[in-house]
N, C-alpha and C positions, 0 to 999 in steps of 0.2 A: 289520368285516366289508365286504370289498369283496365286492360283486355281480357273479360272472366265469359266464358261460352259454356255452356254443358250441353250433356246428351239425356233426355229424360224418357229410355225407356218403362212400358208397363210391363210386368215379367207375368208375361204371357204365355212363356214358349221360350224356344230357340232364337239367337240374334239372328236374324237374317241381311239377305247384303245390302238391302231398301238400308235399312238400321244402321245397321255400319260402317253405310256411306257417310249418312249423314252425322256420326259419331266421328269418321276418320276426318271430311272436312272440317269440326267444330273444333279436334282437338288442331287439326293442321293450321285453320287460320288464327287460335290462340297463340300457336307455338313462332308463329310468323310473326308474331305479333307482340313477343316476349309478355304475354300472358298468362291464366289458368287457366284450365281443361277440367269440368267438375260434371259429375254422374251425380244423378238423381234418377230413385227409382217411384214412377209413381203408378200407386199401388191402390190408388182411392175403389175403384169398378171391383170390388171383392170379386162378383160371378166369374169375369177371366182371369180371377189367379191363380198361377199354377203353380205350387210347391218344386221349391229349387231351380225356379224360372230365375231368378235377381242371381243368385252363386253360379247361373251358366253364364250373367252379363258381367260378369266381375272376373270371369277369367279368360271367359272372351276375351277382353279387350286387351287384357294383362296380356293375356299368350299373341294378340297381335302389334300387341307395340303403344296399343294405345290409352297411356298408363296418364290416371287420371286424378288430378292434386289433390282433389275434394272428394270425398264418397264415404258412400256406408261404414264400408269396410277399414273406413281408413281417416276418417272423420275429418274435421275441419273447423271452424271458428267460426258456419252458420246453418249446423248443421240441425238437431237429424235432415239427413238427404233421405229419407223415405217419408212421403207423405199421409199412410196411414199413422205415423208418428208424432204428425203436424196438427193432428185434425181439431184442437182448443186454437188451435191461429186463425183458423179460419172461420171461424162457426164467430171467434172476436171482428174480425175483421169485416164480416159480412153484414153484421149487426151497428158497421159504425157505420157502412156505407147505405144501409137501410136510414141509418137519421141524416146521409146528405144529401138524403133522397135520390139514390144512385140505383135502391132497390128496394125490394120490399117483402113482406111476406104474402104468401099464395097459399089458402086454404081449399084448394079446386077438389074434387075426387077427379076418381078414374073414372067414372062417367061421366060426368059433364066433361069432360079434356077429348076422350072418347068422340066427342059429337060437336065438338070444334073443326071450323073450319073457313078458311081467308074466301074471295072472291072466285083466284082461282081454283079452289076446290082443296089449296091445301089446308092441312090442321095446321094451324096456329093459333098460339094465345093469346085472347082479347081481351090482354090487360085489366080483368075483373076484378081484380081482387086486390088493384092500387085503388081501386076509387071507393074500398071499408075505410070506414069513420078510425081515428085513433084508439075511442073511448069502443069498437069492436073487434079490429083486433088485441086488445088487453082483453076481453071479455073472452076470446074464442083460444089464449093464449093462456087463461086462469084455466078455462075446461079440458085445457091437454088436447085442442085438437092436434091435429096431424097436419105440418104443412112445408112446405120447401119457401127457400128467399130465391125470387127471382130478380136480375138484371133490369132495371127499367130503361130503353131503350127508346130515345125520340122515336115519333110517328115521321114525321116527316125529313125534310133535308140529307145531302150525303156523307160518305166520312172518307177521306182519304189518305193514305197515309205513300210512304217513299218505301222500298224491299229492296237492294241494293241488289239483285239479278232478275226482278218484274218491272221496275221503275215504277213509277203513278198507280197505284188501285184503289180506285173508288168505288165506291159501295151506296146504293140509294138504302137508306133505311127502310124503307115501305119491305126492303127485302128478306130485313133482320127479324129474328122474334125476342122475346122476350127473356131468355136462355135461365136454365134454374142454377145457381152458385152453388148452392147449397139445398141439400136432398134430402127426407121424409127422416133419414137416420143417423142426420149430423154428419154425416162424409161427402166432402165438397165435390163438386164435379170438376172433370177438366179444363172446362171454360175456366173454371174461375182460381182450381187452386194453382194454377200455371203460373198465372199475374201475380200470388203473391210472394209465390217459392221464389219465382226473378227478379221480382224486389228486394226482397229477404237476403234472397243469396247476393245481391248487386249484378248480374246478370246485366252486359251491359249489348253484346250482341245474340238473337235470337235466331238459331241456323233448324231447319225443319222441315218437313213435305211441303210441297204447296196445295194440299187437299185445306190448309190451312190460311189461305190466303184470305180468301171471303169474310174466315172468322175472326181474323187481327185487328181489324176496324172494328168489335164489341169489345174485344181486349183490352185497346185504346185505352174506352169509354169508361172501362175500369182505371186504368194510369192517371184517366185526365178523374175522375172522381174522387179519387183519394189525392188528389195531388204528386204523384210519383212520375220519376221521370218515367218517358217511353224506349223500351231497348232499337238498338241496332235489328230489323229482319231480313235475312237472307233463306227467299225459299226454295228448294228443292223441285225440279221434277220427278218424278218416278222414274226407280227401273222400275224395266219390263222383262219380259220372257218371249214375247214377242210384241208385233203392231198393236196385238188388241188384249195384248193381258198382260196385270202386271205380276210379278215375282209373287209366287205363293205356295206355302206349305201344299194346299190340299191340291198341285199338279205334281208335287213330286221333287219340286224347285229347293234345292238342296241351302241349306245353312251354310253359318260362318264353319263351324264345327264339323257339318256334313264333308265339307273340303277338304279340310287338315286332314279327314279321316280317310279320304278316300287317296289321301296322296299329295295336293296339290302342298308349296310350299308357302307361309304364310311373305314372306318375301313379296313371291308373284304374285301371290293374290289380294295383298291390300296395294302393290302397286296397278296389280288391273282396275280394282275398287274404285284407286279416285281416277281411272280416265274412266268413271261410268259419269260425264258429264261434268268435266272439265279437260278444256284445251291446255297445255303445257304451249308458254311462247318459243319454245325451242321444239324443230321437227323430231321428235324421238319418242320412244314408247318404254323403254326401259330404264327404270330410276333408284335408285337407294333410297331410302326411308328417309335417308339426312337429308339427299335432295330433293325429297320432294314437301319437308318443313321449310326448302328454305325458298323454292320455287312457286308453292301453293297462293294463289293468287284470285278475288273474287271474281276480275272482271276477264275471269278463263272460266267462268261458271257459265253454262246454256241454259236457253228457254225449255230446249226439246226435250224430252223425253231420252230416257239410254240403253237400250238394248243388252241383256247380259247374254254375252256369245260367248259359250263352254267351247267353243274351239280350238278361240281369238287367245281365254283363257288357257287354256292346254297347253296352246303355243309359247304362249309366251313362257308359260311354266318351266316348261322344256331346254330355253335359251337361259333361264335360272340353273338348273340342273348342271346344261354343260359347264358350268365356271366350278363346278362341285369337284373337290378332290376327290379319288378314289376311295378313300377313308369315311370321309363325309356322307359320301354317296352310300357306301356300305351301311355307315350308322340308319339311316331315312329309310333303308332296304329291306333291313333288317328286319324284321314285323311281318311284311309281304316277301320274305326267300322262306320263313318261318312259316307261311298261310299256304307253302304251294308244294306242288311235288318235288321238290331236292329236298325236300327240310333236312339240313342236318348233314346232311351227302356231300357237298361240293365245295371248294372253297370259296366265303363269299364276297373278299374279297378282287380275286382275280375274278369274277363273273363281273362284278359292277366296275372295273377297267373295260371292260365291251363296250356293255349297259348302257356309259351315261350320256355318250352319242346319243343313244339310240330313245331312250324312253323319254319323256315328255312330263308321265303320272306316275307317279309311283308307282298304284292301283294294277298298270299295265305288266310288273313283275313279274305274277307267276303264268299268264302267256307266255312270256318272254323266257322263259324255260320251264317250262314243263316237260319244253319236246325230251331233255334231258334223259326226264323215266317215264317216254310216252314210243321206246325205240324198237321194238320187237312188228312184223309183221308189216310193212313200210312197203310202197310201191316201186320195184325192183326198175321200173321204167324211169324213175328219178335219176340213174347210171346213162340216159338216152340224152346227151348235149349238145347239141347241132354245131354248135359255137366251136364250141372247142374241143370238136370231133371226138365225146366222148360215149364210148353203147356198153350194151350188157355184154357182149364179148368181147370189150376190152378190159373191162372190171372184174371179167372170170381170170383172164389172163394175170392183170396189174396188180391184184390185191395178193396173192400168197405172197409176192417180194415186198409191197407194204408194210405187211405184216414179217418180215422174216429180219427187215430191216430195221421196223420199230423196235423186236425182240431185244437186239442186240445192244440199245442204249440203255447204259448200269443208271445214269445219273437226265434223269425223265422230265426235262425241262421246254421250254418251246424253243429253245437255240439250238438246240442239244435236240429235237424233232428236223426240225427246220431245216439242218447242218445234214443230218441224216436225210431227209427227201432227198436236198438238192444234189448229195453225190449221185440217186439210184437216178434222179431223172439222167443225170450226165451220163451214166454207165448203159442203162436202157437204151436213148437217143428216144423217149418219150415229151412228151414238152412238161408245161411244168405245170402250167392249167389242171390239164390230163390227172396228173398224176395225186393234186394238190382236190380236183375235183372230189374224184373216185373217193376218193380216204374221205372225205366229209359227209359224204352219202354214205357210204360205211360205218361210219358210227356215230351217227345221231336221224340217220331217214327222212333228211329233211333239208330242202335246197337253199331255207333261207336261217340262218343262224346267227346268235352275236356278236359269232366270231369268225375265222374263218378254219379249214381244215388241224393246221398248227393249234392254233390255241383250244381249241373240241377239245382234241387230241390229250394237250396239259390239263384242261379243264376235268376229262375224266380219271386220267392217269393210267399210266402204263397198264394196270390187272386189268382196268373193263375197259380200256381200247383194245387192246390184244383179242378177249374176249366177244367184242363187239363185231371187230372182225375176223375173226374166223367163226361167228354168228353169220356175217353177211358171203362169207366162200361158202359156206352151204346153203343160203338160201340161194342163193345161185347158180349152184349146180344140180335141183332139185330139179 
Protein backbone atom coordinates (compact mmCIF):
# COMPACT_ATOMS: atom_id res chain seq x y z
CA UNK A 1 0.00 0.00 0.00
CA UNK A 2 1.37 3.38 -1.01
CA UNK A 3 1.93 5.79 1.88
CA UNK A 4 -0.04 9.02 1.37
CA UNK A 5 0.13 11.94 3.79
CA UNK A 6 -1.50 15.35 3.57
CA UNK A 7 -1.22 18.89 4.84
CA UNK A 8 -4.64 20.53 5.02
CA UNK A 9 -4.48 24.16 6.18
CA UNK A 10 -7.33 26.65 6.28
CA UNK A 11 -6.76 29.76 4.13
CA UNK A 12 -6.91 32.17 7.06
CA UNK A 13 -3.61 34.02 6.60
CA UNK A 14 0.09 33.33 6.80
CA UNK A 15 1.77 29.92 7.12
CA UNK A 16 2.63 29.83 10.81
CA UNK A 17 5.53 27.86 12.27
CA UNK A 18 3.33 25.17 13.85
CA UNK A 19 1.58 24.57 10.54
CA UNK A 20 4.86 24.45 8.67
CA UNK A 21 6.19 21.87 11.13
CA UNK A 22 3.12 19.68 10.55
CA UNK A 23 3.62 19.98 6.80
CA UNK A 24 7.33 19.19 7.16
CA UNK A 25 6.73 16.04 9.20
CA UNK A 26 4.03 14.88 6.78
CA UNK A 27 6.40 15.51 3.87
CA UNK A 28 9.38 13.79 5.53
CA UNK A 29 7.32 10.75 6.55
CA UNK A 30 5.97 10.35 3.02
CA UNK A 31 9.38 10.68 1.38
CA UNK A 32 11.05 8.38 3.92
CA UNK A 33 8.51 5.73 2.90
CA UNK A 34 8.57 6.42 -0.85
CA UNK A 35 5.07 7.82 -0.63
CA UNK A 36 3.13 10.89 -1.76
CA UNK A 37 2.62 14.22 0.00
CA UNK A 38 -0.68 15.97 -0.77
CA UNK A 39 -1.82 19.55 -0.18
CA UNK A 40 -5.50 20.21 0.46
CA UNK A 41 -7.10 23.55 1.24
CA UNK A 42 -9.87 23.33 3.84
CA UNK A 43 -11.94 26.46 3.17
CA UNK A 44 -15.38 25.41 4.39
CA UNK A 45 -15.34 28.06 7.14
CA UNK A 46 -16.18 30.95 4.85
CA UNK A 47 -16.21 33.52 7.66
CA UNK A 48 -12.49 32.99 8.30
CA UNK A 49 -11.46 32.94 4.64
CA UNK A 50 -8.67 35.42 3.74
CA UNK A 51 -8.20 36.41 0.11
CA UNK A 52 -4.79 35.34 -1.23
CA UNK A 53 -4.01 33.06 1.75
CA UNK A 54 -4.11 29.87 -0.35
CA UNK A 55 -1.58 31.26 -2.81
CA UNK A 56 0.65 32.21 0.12
CA UNK A 57 0.54 28.61 1.32
CA UNK A 58 1.46 27.32 -2.16
CA UNK A 59 4.43 29.63 -2.52
CA UNK A 60 5.66 29.16 1.07
CA UNK A 61 5.65 25.36 0.88
CA UNK A 62 7.45 25.34 -2.45
CA UNK A 63 10.00 27.89 -1.28
CA UNK A 64 10.66 25.75 1.81
CA UNK A 65 11.30 22.71 -0.41
CA UNK A 66 8.09 20.90 0.58
CA UNK A 67 7.00 20.20 -2.97
CA UNK A 68 3.65 18.44 -2.89
CA UNK A 69 2.84 15.66 -5.35
CA UNK A 70 -0.83 16.62 -5.61
CA UNK A 71 -2.61 19.85 -4.79
CA UNK A 72 -4.90 22.67 -5.93
CA UNK A 73 -2.39 24.30 -8.25
CA UNK A 74 -0.66 21.15 -9.51
CA UNK A 75 -3.61 18.79 -9.87
CA UNK A 76 -3.84 15.06 -9.28
CA UNK A 77 -6.29 12.22 -9.85
CA UNK A 78 -8.13 12.74 -6.53
CA UNK A 79 -9.02 16.41 -6.96
CA UNK A 80 -10.37 18.94 -6.64
CA UNK A 81 -8.09 19.72 -3.69
CA UNK A 82 -10.11 22.66 -2.38
CA UNK A 83 -12.99 21.65 -0.11
CA UNK A 84 -15.43 24.32 -1.27
CA UNK A 85 -15.21 22.80 -4.75
CA UNK A 86 -16.31 19.39 -3.39
CA UNK A 87 -19.56 20.56 -1.79
CA UNK A 88 -21.82 18.09 -3.60
CA UNK A 89 -19.78 15.12 -2.38
CA UNK A 90 -20.22 15.96 1.29
CA UNK A 91 -24.01 16.24 1.18
CA UNK A 92 -24.23 12.99 -0.77
CA UNK A 93 -22.19 11.12 1.85
CA UNK A 94 -24.07 12.75 4.73
CA UNK A 95 -27.39 11.54 3.29
CA UNK A 96 -25.91 8.07 2.91
CA UNK A 97 -24.84 8.15 6.54
CA UNK A 98 -28.40 9.06 7.59
CA UNK A 99 -29.63 5.95 5.82
CA UNK A 100 -27.03 3.88 7.69
CA UNK A 101 -28.10 5.32 11.06
CA UNK A 102 -24.85 7.20 11.67
CA UNK A 103 -26.39 10.68 11.27
CA UNK A 104 -29.74 12.48 11.39
CA UNK A 105 -31.51 15.69 10.42
CA UNK A 106 -31.70 18.41 13.07
CA UNK A 107 -34.21 21.25 12.76
CA UNK A 108 -33.56 22.88 16.16
CA UNK A 109 -33.35 26.65 16.05
CA UNK A 110 -30.83 28.92 17.70
CA UNK A 111 -33.12 29.77 20.62
CA UNK A 112 -33.57 26.13 21.64
CA UNK A 113 -29.89 25.30 21.23
CA UNK A 114 -28.85 28.18 23.47
CA UNK A 115 -30.98 26.81 26.32
CA UNK A 116 -29.45 23.34 26.24
CA UNK A 117 -27.05 22.34 29.03
CA UNK A 118 -25.99 18.97 30.39
CA UNK A 119 -25.73 17.95 34.06
CA UNK A 120 -22.38 19.71 34.40
CA UNK A 121 -23.76 22.97 33.07
CA UNK A 122 -22.08 22.60 29.69
CA UNK A 123 -24.09 23.18 26.54
CA UNK A 124 -24.61 19.87 24.79
CA UNK A 125 -27.12 18.74 22.16
CA UNK A 126 -29.74 16.33 23.54
CA UNK A 127 -30.51 14.22 20.44
CA UNK A 128 -33.97 15.81 20.30
CA UNK A 129 -34.33 15.49 16.52
CA UNK A 130 -33.14 11.88 16.49
CA UNK A 131 -36.58 11.01 17.85
CA UNK A 132 -38.44 12.52 14.89
CA UNK A 133 -40.36 10.08 12.70
CA UNK A 134 -39.59 9.70 9.01
CA UNK A 135 -42.96 11.26 8.22
CA UNK A 136 -42.24 14.33 10.39
CA UNK A 137 -38.81 14.72 8.80
CA UNK A 138 -40.23 14.44 5.29
CA UNK A 139 -42.92 17.01 6.14
CA UNK A 140 -40.37 19.51 7.46
CA UNK A 141 -38.05 19.03 4.50
CA UNK A 142 -40.93 19.53 2.08
CA UNK A 143 -41.89 22.73 3.91
CA UNK A 144 -38.36 24.02 3.31
CA UNK A 145 -37.39 24.22 6.98
CA UNK A 146 -33.73 24.99 7.68
CA UNK A 147 -31.75 22.02 8.98
CA UNK A 148 -28.30 20.70 9.76
CA UNK A 149 -27.12 17.10 9.71
CA UNK A 150 -25.67 15.79 12.97
CA UNK A 151 -23.56 12.75 13.71
CA UNK A 152 -25.28 10.10 15.82
CA UNK A 153 -22.77 9.24 18.55
CA UNK A 154 -23.52 6.46 21.09
CA UNK A 155 -24.61 7.60 24.56
CA UNK A 156 -22.63 4.92 26.36
CA UNK A 157 -19.35 3.07 26.10
CA UNK A 158 -15.79 4.04 25.35
CA UNK A 159 -13.98 4.60 22.08
CA UNK A 160 -10.28 3.79 21.68
CA UNK A 161 -7.65 4.07 18.99
CA UNK A 162 -3.88 3.96 18.71
CA UNK A 163 -1.78 7.03 18.00
CA UNK A 164 1.85 6.55 16.88
CA UNK A 165 3.01 9.36 19.18
CA UNK A 166 0.69 9.16 22.22
CA UNK A 167 -0.16 5.46 22.20
CA UNK A 168 -3.67 4.26 23.09
CA UNK A 169 -6.24 7.03 23.42
CA UNK A 170 -9.59 6.27 25.05
CA UNK A 171 -12.57 8.64 25.21
CA UNK A 172 -15.84 8.11 27.06
CA UNK A 173 -18.82 8.57 24.73
CA UNK A 174 -20.47 10.75 27.40
CA UNK A 175 -17.82 13.39 26.67
CA UNK A 176 -18.78 13.59 23.00
CA UNK A 177 -21.56 15.58 21.39
CA UNK A 178 -23.54 14.88 18.25
CA UNK A 179 -21.57 17.42 16.27
CA UNK A 180 -22.83 19.02 13.08
CA UNK A 181 -21.61 17.39 9.86
CA UNK A 182 -23.47 19.55 7.33
CA UNK A 183 -24.32 23.18 8.18
CA UNK A 184 -27.54 24.94 7.23
CA UNK A 185 -25.81 26.44 4.17
CA UNK A 186 -25.09 22.83 3.03
CA UNK A 187 -21.37 23.32 3.60
CA UNK A 188 -19.61 20.61 5.61
CA UNK A 189 -17.87 21.19 8.93
CA UNK A 190 -14.22 20.21 9.35
CA UNK A 191 -15.39 17.24 11.42
CA UNK A 192 -17.03 15.69 8.38
CA UNK A 193 -15.10 17.04 5.41
CA UNK A 194 -11.69 15.88 6.65
CA UNK A 195 -12.92 12.29 6.96
CA UNK A 196 -14.60 12.21 3.54
CA UNK A 197 -11.63 13.85 1.86
CA UNK A 198 -9.04 11.65 3.55
CA UNK A 199 -10.97 8.58 2.40
CA UNK A 200 -11.50 9.76 -1.17
CA UNK A 201 -7.89 10.92 -1.47
CA UNK A 202 -6.68 7.57 -0.06
CA UNK A 203 -4.75 9.18 2.79
CA UNK A 204 -3.01 6.46 4.79
CA UNK A 205 -1.40 8.52 7.57
CA UNK A 206 -2.95 11.58 9.20
CA UNK A 207 -0.43 13.90 10.87
CA UNK A 208 -1.93 16.87 12.72
CA UNK A 209 -1.98 18.81 16.00
CA UNK A 210 -2.80 17.16 19.33
CA UNK A 211 -5.91 19.33 19.70
CA UNK A 212 -7.61 16.66 17.56
CA UNK A 213 -6.70 13.77 19.89
CA UNK A 214 -10.10 13.83 21.60
CA UNK A 215 -12.04 14.40 18.34
CA UNK A 216 -10.51 11.49 16.47
CA UNK A 217 -12.86 8.85 18.01
CA UNK A 218 -15.77 10.75 16.40
CA UNK A 219 -13.99 10.59 13.07
CA UNK A 220 -13.39 6.88 13.52
CA UNK A 221 -17.12 6.38 14.07
CA UNK A 222 -17.66 7.98 10.67
CA UNK A 223 -15.15 5.61 9.07
CA UNK A 224 -16.93 2.69 10.71
CA UNK A 225 -20.34 3.99 9.67
CA UNK A 226 -19.31 4.01 6.03
CA UNK A 227 -17.30 0.80 6.26
CA UNK A 228 -14.08 2.61 5.32
CA UNK A 229 -10.54 1.81 6.42
CA UNK A 230 -9.23 4.14 9.12
CA UNK A 231 -5.91 5.93 8.58
CA UNK A 232 -2.93 5.71 10.93
CA UNK A 233 -2.70 8.71 13.26
CA UNK A 234 0.19 10.85 14.46
CA UNK A 235 -0.78 13.78 16.66
CA UNK A 236 1.78 16.47 17.44
CA UNK A 237 2.09 18.64 20.57
CA UNK A 238 1.96 22.38 19.85
CA UNK A 239 4.89 24.70 19.20
CA UNK A 240 4.96 27.26 22.01
CA UNK A 241 6.35 30.78 22.31
CA UNK A 242 6.98 30.06 26.01
CA UNK A 243 5.81 27.56 28.62
CA UNK A 244 2.33 29.12 28.75
CA UNK A 245 1.47 30.39 25.27
CA UNK A 246 1.25 28.90 21.80
CA UNK A 247 2.88 30.72 18.94
CA UNK A 248 0.38 33.25 17.64
CA UNK A 249 0.29 36.15 15.22
CA UNK A 250 -1.59 38.14 17.87
CA UNK A 251 1.64 38.17 19.90
CA UNK A 252 3.63 39.18 16.80
CA UNK A 253 5.17 35.72 16.55
CA UNK A 254 6.72 35.33 13.10
CA UNK A 255 5.46 33.28 10.18
CA UNK A 256 7.69 31.43 7.73
CA UNK A 257 7.64 34.40 5.36
CA UNK A 258 8.37 36.84 8.19
CA UNK A 259 11.53 34.93 9.08
CA UNK A 260 12.66 34.63 5.48
CA UNK A 261 12.10 38.36 5.00
CA UNK A 262 14.07 38.98 8.19
CA UNK A 263 17.09 37.35 6.63
CA UNK A 264 17.02 33.74 7.79
CA UNK A 265 18.11 31.07 5.34
CA UNK A 266 15.35 28.61 4.46
CA UNK A 267 17.66 25.61 4.92
CA UNK A 268 18.47 26.74 8.46
CA UNK A 269 14.82 27.46 9.17
CA UNK A 270 13.65 24.03 7.98
CA UNK A 271 16.49 22.37 9.91
CA UNK A 272 15.44 24.18 13.10
CA UNK A 273 11.70 23.53 12.66
CA UNK A 274 12.41 19.81 12.17
CA UNK A 275 13.94 19.75 15.66
CA UNK A 276 10.83 21.30 17.27
CA UNK A 277 9.41 18.02 18.52
CA UNK A 278 11.69 15.49 16.86
CA UNK A 279 14.96 14.14 18.24
CA UNK A 280 17.37 12.47 15.79
CA UNK A 281 19.29 9.40 16.86
CA UNK A 282 22.56 11.10 15.97
CA UNK A 283 23.89 13.59 18.50
CA UNK A 284 23.98 16.60 16.22
CA UNK A 285 21.73 19.52 15.33
CA UNK A 286 22.71 20.55 11.81
CA UNK A 287 21.16 18.51 9.00
CA UNK A 288 20.81 19.03 5.29
CA UNK A 289 17.35 18.59 3.80
CA UNK A 290 18.41 15.28 2.23
CA UNK A 291 19.67 14.07 5.62
CA UNK A 292 16.31 14.97 7.20
CA UNK A 293 14.50 12.89 4.57
CA UNK A 294 16.73 9.92 5.31
CA UNK A 295 16.76 10.18 9.11
CA UNK A 296 13.23 11.26 10.05
CA UNK A 297 11.45 8.62 12.12
CA UNK A 298 8.24 8.46 14.14
CA UNK A 299 10.00 7.06 17.20
CA UNK A 300 11.89 10.34 17.50
CA UNK A 301 8.69 12.39 17.90
CA UNK A 302 8.07 13.84 21.35
CA UNK A 303 4.88 13.97 23.42
CA UNK A 304 6.01 17.26 24.98
CA UNK A 305 5.47 20.79 23.70
CA UNK A 306 8.34 22.40 21.83
CA UNK A 307 9.47 25.95 22.63
CA UNK A 308 10.32 28.14 19.65
CA UNK A 309 13.66 29.64 20.67
CA UNK A 310 14.56 32.41 18.23
CA UNK A 311 18.02 32.78 19.75
CA UNK A 312 18.72 29.11 18.96
CA UNK A 313 17.41 29.57 15.42
CA UNK A 314 19.64 32.61 15.01
CA UNK A 315 22.69 30.65 16.16
CA UNK A 316 21.91 27.81 13.75
CA UNK A 317 21.36 30.29 10.93
CA UNK A 318 24.80 31.73 11.63
CA UNK A 319 26.31 28.26 11.23
CA UNK A 320 24.70 28.00 7.80
CA UNK A 321 25.90 31.47 6.82
CA UNK A 322 29.50 30.59 7.69
CA UNK A 323 29.43 27.92 4.99
CA UNK A 324 28.44 30.35 2.22
CA UNK A 325 30.92 31.61 -0.33
CA UNK A 326 31.53 35.36 -0.34
CA UNK A 327 29.67 35.58 -3.64
CA UNK A 328 26.61 33.72 -2.31
CA UNK A 329 26.65 35.73 0.92
CA UNK A 330 26.78 38.94 -1.09
CA UNK A 331 23.82 37.75 -3.15
CA UNK A 332 21.71 37.19 -0.03
CA UNK A 333 23.00 40.37 1.60
CA UNK A 334 22.46 42.66 -1.39
CA UNK A 335 19.00 43.89 -0.42
CA UNK A 336 20.23 44.59 3.12
CA UNK A 337 23.18 46.61 1.86
CA UNK A 338 20.72 48.55 -0.26
CA UNK A 339 18.58 49.29 2.83
CA UNK A 340 21.57 50.60 4.77
CA UNK A 341 23.32 53.97 4.85
CA UNK A 342 26.10 52.68 2.58
CA UNK A 343 23.79 52.02 -0.38
CA UNK A 344 25.82 52.11 -3.58
CA UNK A 345 28.94 53.52 -1.91
CA UNK A 346 31.21 50.55 -1.26
CA UNK A 347 32.31 47.22 -2.69
CA UNK A 348 29.68 44.83 -1.33
CA UNK A 349 31.76 41.75 -2.09
CA UNK A 350 34.70 43.02 -0.04
CA UNK A 351 32.36 43.71 2.86
CA UNK A 352 30.79 40.28 2.48
CA UNK A 353 34.14 38.57 2.90
CA UNK A 354 34.50 40.28 6.27
CA UNK A 355 30.91 39.78 7.41
CA UNK A 356 30.45 36.05 6.72
CA UNK A 357 31.91 34.99 10.07
CA UNK A 358 30.29 37.90 11.91
CA UNK A 359 26.68 37.57 10.72
CA UNK A 360 23.99 35.30 12.18
CA UNK A 361 21.01 36.73 10.29
CA UNK A 362 21.08 39.07 7.30
CA UNK A 363 18.91 41.72 8.95
CA UNK A 364 21.96 42.49 11.14
CA UNK A 365 23.87 43.82 8.15
CA UNK A 366 22.70 47.46 8.17
CA UNK A 367 23.82 47.82 11.80
CA UNK A 368 27.15 46.23 10.94
CA UNK A 369 27.92 48.54 8.02
CA UNK A 370 26.18 51.84 8.83
CA UNK A 371 29.25 52.95 10.80
CA UNK A 372 31.00 53.53 7.47
CA UNK A 373 28.72 56.55 6.99
CA UNK A 374 28.58 57.61 10.66
CA UNK A 375 32.10 58.94 10.91
CA UNK A 376 31.93 62.53 12.08
CA UNK A 377 32.07 63.69 15.72
CA UNK A 378 33.42 60.45 17.15
CA UNK A 379 34.90 60.25 20.65
CA UNK A 380 38.70 60.84 20.48
CA UNK A 381 39.09 58.92 23.75
CA UNK A 382 38.81 55.80 21.61
CA UNK A 383 42.49 56.31 20.79
CA UNK A 384 43.26 55.48 24.44
CA UNK A 385 43.92 51.76 24.65
CA UNK A 386 45.91 50.80 27.73
CA UNK A 387 46.60 47.26 26.54
CA UNK A 388 48.28 48.55 23.37
CA UNK A 389 49.78 51.60 25.09
CA UNK A 390 48.06 53.95 22.68
CA UNK A 391 46.63 57.33 23.58
CA UNK A 392 45.60 60.69 22.15
CA UNK A 393 49.14 62.11 22.29
CA UNK A 394 50.54 59.12 20.43
CA UNK A 395 47.79 59.45 17.82
CA UNK A 396 48.70 63.11 17.27
CA UNK A 397 52.27 62.02 16.72
CA UNK A 398 51.81 59.10 14.33
CA UNK A 399 48.70 59.94 12.29
CA UNK A 400 50.55 62.39 10.01
CA UNK A 401 53.12 59.65 9.34
CA UNK A 402 50.38 57.10 8.57
CA UNK A 403 48.72 59.58 6.22
CA UNK A 404 52.01 60.29 4.44
CA UNK A 405 52.70 56.57 4.11
CA UNK A 406 49.32 55.74 2.61
CA UNK A 407 49.39 58.73 0.22
CA UNK A 408 52.45 57.19 -1.45
CA UNK A 409 50.65 53.97 -2.38
CA UNK A 410 49.72 53.96 -6.06
CA UNK A 411 47.85 50.63 -6.17
CA UNK A 412 45.72 50.93 -3.05
CA UNK A 413 44.79 47.39 -1.91
CA UNK A 414 45.03 45.26 1.21
CA UNK A 415 48.47 43.86 0.47
CA UNK A 416 49.98 47.23 -0.41
CA UNK A 417 48.42 48.91 2.64
CA UNK A 418 49.62 46.17 4.98
CA UNK A 419 53.17 46.17 3.62
CA UNK A 420 53.46 49.95 3.76
CA UNK A 421 52.28 50.08 7.36
CA UNK A 422 54.66 47.29 8.40
CA UNK A 423 57.54 49.32 7.01
CA UNK A 424 56.33 52.32 8.98
CA UNK A 425 56.35 50.18 12.12
CA UNK A 426 59.97 49.15 11.48
CA UNK A 427 61.12 52.70 10.79
CA UNK A 428 59.26 54.36 13.67
CA UNK A 429 60.08 51.81 16.32
CA UNK A 430 56.39 51.63 17.26
CA UNK A 431 54.50 48.40 17.84
CA UNK A 432 52.24 46.99 15.10
CA UNK A 433 49.16 47.16 17.33
CA UNK A 434 49.76 50.84 18.06
CA UNK A 435 49.85 51.81 14.38
CA UNK A 436 46.97 49.61 13.31
CA UNK A 437 44.68 50.56 16.25
CA UNK A 438 45.31 54.26 15.73
CA UNK A 439 44.55 53.95 12.00
CA UNK A 440 41.32 52.01 12.62
CA UNK A 441 39.96 54.67 15.00
CA UNK A 442 41.10 57.51 12.75
CA UNK A 443 39.27 56.24 9.66
CA UNK A 444 36.16 54.65 11.22
CA UNK A 445 35.52 56.32 14.57
CA UNK A 446 34.66 52.90 16.03
CA UNK A 447 36.69 50.43 18.09
CA UNK A 448 34.75 47.43 16.76
CA UNK A 449 34.52 46.98 12.99
CA UNK A 450 33.95 43.98 10.66
CA UNK A 451 37.64 44.02 9.73
CA UNK A 452 40.86 45.50 10.98
CA UNK A 453 42.51 48.77 9.97
CA UNK A 454 43.89 47.40 6.70
CA UNK A 455 40.57 45.90 5.57
CA UNK A 456 38.70 49.09 6.49
CA UNK A 457 41.14 51.28 4.59
CA UNK A 458 40.82 49.02 1.55
CA UNK A 459 37.01 49.18 1.64
CA UNK A 460 36.97 52.94 2.11
CA UNK A 461 39.43 53.42 -0.76
CA UNK A 462 42.41 55.74 -0.92
CA UNK A 463 40.55 59.02 -1.37
CA UNK A 464 38.15 58.53 1.53
CA UNK A 465 40.88 57.06 3.77
CA UNK A 466 43.11 60.10 3.28
CA UNK A 467 40.17 62.45 3.80
CA UNK A 468 39.30 60.79 7.09
CA UNK A 469 42.90 60.83 8.25
CA UNK A 470 43.02 64.56 7.56
CA UNK A 471 39.78 65.07 9.46
CA UNK A 472 41.06 63.06 12.46
CA UNK A 473 44.35 64.99 12.55
CA UNK A 474 42.40 68.26 12.71
CA UNK A 475 40.03 66.82 15.33
CA UNK A 476 42.95 65.81 17.59
CA UNK A 477 44.59 69.22 17.28
CA UNK A 478 41.60 71.40 18.10
